[in-house]
C-alpha positions, 0 to 999 in steps of 0.5 A: 656126224653125218660126214664122218659116217659117209667118209667112214663108209667111202674110204674103205671102198676107195682103198679096196678099189685102189689095191687091185693090180688092174688089167693089162692089155696086149695087141695080138695078130692073127695072120694069113688066115685062109678062107677057101670057097670051092666053085662053082660059086653062085650069086649071093652070099658064100661062106668060108670058114677058118677053124682057130684053136685058141692058144693064149700062150701063143697070143700073149707070149711072155705075158701068159701065165698058167690058167689065165682067162681073157677079161676083155677082147675086141677087134681092132682091124681086119684086112682081107686079101685075094692071094690068087690074083697078083697081077689083077684086082681079085675083088671085082666079083665080090660086092660085100664081106662080112666077118663073124666069130662063132663057137661050139658053145651054144651059150655064145651066139655067133657075132658079126665083127666087121664088114665092108659094103661095097667092096672097092674093086680097084684094090687088092686088099680090103680093110673091113669096118670093124664093130666097136661094140663087138665083145669077143671075150667069150670066144677067146676063152673057148678052145675052138673058134670058127672065123667065118667070112661071108663073101657076097658074089655078084655073079655065078662063077666056076672057079675056086676062090681063096681069100686071106685075112689078117685080124688084129685083136686087143686083149685085156687080162689080169 
C-alpha cells in the first residue's frame, strides 16, 4: 500500500517534468569590441569600457522570438588583441588584463568574467582565462551592458592604447 501511495505521487511529477520543451543553447560571438585608453597612461590599472546595446535578435538570429528572455549565459572565451601594433608585440607594457561586465541596474553587481596574469608579451593576441562560475544571465536581459577591460600598465606611457576583444558566449533560452 505504501509503494502504491509513493508511486501515485511520483509518477505525476515525472510526467510533468518530462513534458517541458527544455532549454535550447546557442553560441554567440561579440567581435572587434574596441577599448580605447587615452594617454598619458600611468603605471597600474587603467580602465577601458565598451558600451554594448544588447540585441537578442542579432545574437540568436533565427532562434529569436519576440519577448523571449535569456535563461542562462556564460562566457566561453575572450581574446584581446593590440590592433595598433602589427609588426611588434604590443603587450610589452601590460602585465595583466581583467574583463568584467556591468550594467546600469544597481541590483546587478559588476562581475569579473575573465583575466590573464601575467601577460605573454611574445604574443600579439592574448587568450584570457574565463571564469567557469561567472553567470551573465542578468546582464543579457538588460538593454545596456558595459564590458570593462582593466589593463595593468607596467610603466607610465604618453601614447594612446587601443585594444580589441572577441568574446564568445553560450546562451540558453526556451
